[in-house]
N, C-alpha and C positions, 0 to 999 in steps of 0.2 A: 405810784411806781409798781411796776410788778416784781414781783421774787426775782422775775427772769427778764428786765430790762434790756441788759447787756448781751453779749455773745461771747461763750467761752466759758471754762470753766469756771466756779464758785473760789473767790480770790478773800482773803481776809487780810487786813490790816489792823495791827493792834498797837496801840500807842501807849507806852509807858512814862510818866513823867519821873525822874528821879526823886528819889526819898529824900527825907527834909535833910539838909544841911547844916553843919556848924560855920558860922563867920569868926573866924579867928583872925583877930587883927594883922597878925603879922603875914597874912596866907593870901596870895593873890587868888581872883577869883575861879580862875580855872584849876585851880590846886585845892579848892576848901573841899573836906571830907565829909561825911555824913554824920550826921549830931546823931544822939542816943537813940532818938525816936527813930531816924531814918534807920538805923542799925535793926531795928526791931520791925519797921514797915516794909523794908525793900523784902525779907524772908515771906512776908505775909504776901505780897502782891504774887511773888512766886508759886505759894499755895493757893492763891485764887483764880490765878492762870491754868494751873493744872487742875483744880474742882471743876472748873467750866468748861475741861476740855479745849483751851486757846492755846498751847502750847506753840510755838512759831517752829516752821522749818529752818528759818533764818533770821538772826537777829543784827541789828545795825544800831551802834551805840554810840554816843557820842564819845571824846576822848577827856572831858573832864571828869576828875577824879569821883566825883559825887556820883555821875552816872555809871562809869566802870563799877563802881562799888554795888551801887544797885542792883545792876546786872548780874555781877559775882555772886551777892546775897540770892536774889530773887532763882537764878537758873542753879543755885545750889539746892534747891528745894525739888529737883525733877530729877530723875534716874538717869538719864544720858540730854545734858543739853546739848541745842543746836549748834551750829557753828556761828561764831559772831565775827561781825568786823566793827573796828573800831575806826570811824571816819570824823575826823576834825570838822568836818564841814554842818555837822550836828550841832556843833559847839555854837550858841547864839542865834541859831539858824532860824531864817523867818518862813512861813509854810510855802512859799516857791521853792525853796532851796530843799525844802524839806521834801516834797514834790517829785522833785528831778532825783533827789536819792531812792526814793521807792519807786518812781520809773525806771531805776538801773538794775532793779532786782532779778535774778535770773527767772525765767518762765517757768519752770518746775518748780518753781517756791508757792506753794499755796498759802501760807500764811506767814507773814514777816511781822515783826517787832521792832519797834523804833523805838530808843531810849533815850530821853534827849530832856529838853528845857522848856520853860514857858518863855513869853507869849506864842513861840511858834509851834509847838505841838497843839494846844487849844485853837489857835488860829487855823492850822492843818485841818483838824477834825472838823470846825465850821465849814470849811471851804470846801472840802470833799462830800460832807454828807446834805445830799440832796432830800432827804428825808431822816425821821426818826422813829423807834419805838418809844411809846410813852414820853414824857418831858426830858427826855435825855440831851436833847439841843439845849434847851433851857438851863439844865444842868451846867452844860460845858459853858455856856455863854454867862451864867454868873459866876463860875469860879472854877478853875482845872487846878486843885489843890496838889502837894507833894504827894506822889505814889499812886496818883491816879490814873485808871486803865479805860481806855476808851477802845472799842471793839467795831470797825469799820466791815461793811460786806459789799460785794459787788462782783457781777461777772465781767470778765474780759478774756480776751486771748494771749494778753501778754501783761505785764506791768506798767508797760512804756505806753499803754492806752487808759491808764488810770485818769481822770480829769475830773476838775472841781463841779460836784452836784453828782458826780456818779454811782455814791456810796450810801449804803444805807447803816447809818449809826444804830445798832444793835445792843450795845452795853454803854454804860458807864458807871465803874464802881470805884469806891477809895478804900482799898484793905488796910486796916489797921493791926499792928501787933501786940496789942496789949496795954498796957497803963502809962500814960505820957506824963 
C-alpha cells in the first residue's frame, strides 16, 4: 500500500479504549465508574494524544460512565477540547456498528476520536487496518488494554468512503499515569 492509495484528503481515526473501571457490586455495567488507576491513566492518554499531535476535530463517545469520564479527563489536558457527541450506539458496539458511526462523520472533520469499549474497538482497528507500521497489528491482536490508543490513517473524499482494509495503522500506545 502506498501512502496515497485512496483519493481525497488525509483522514485520521483515533480509537481510545476507556480507562480502567471499577466493578462495584451494586452498580450496573453502564454506570461503572473509573477505578483509581483509570483516573490516573485517562489524563495520561490526553497528554499522549497532545504530545503526538493527534488531537481530534470531533470526538464521539460511548454513553457509559467510564467512557464519558475517560473523555472528560483526557480532553481536560488540552487547551480547547473539540466538540463531543455522546452516542449510545458505542456502548457494547461491534466493529460494523462502530464503522457505521465513523461513516457519519462530517466531511470537514480531519481527525475523529472514538472513545468506547472492547472487543468492538480492537475488532474495528483490525478490520480497518489493511497495513500497519512495525508490529502494531500484532499488538492489537494480542491485547488492546484499557486506555489503549490506536491511530489509523487513510485518504478519502468523505468518511462515508471508509471501508475495511482501507487504513494504515500508524500507532498503538498504552499511556499510563503513574504508580498502579
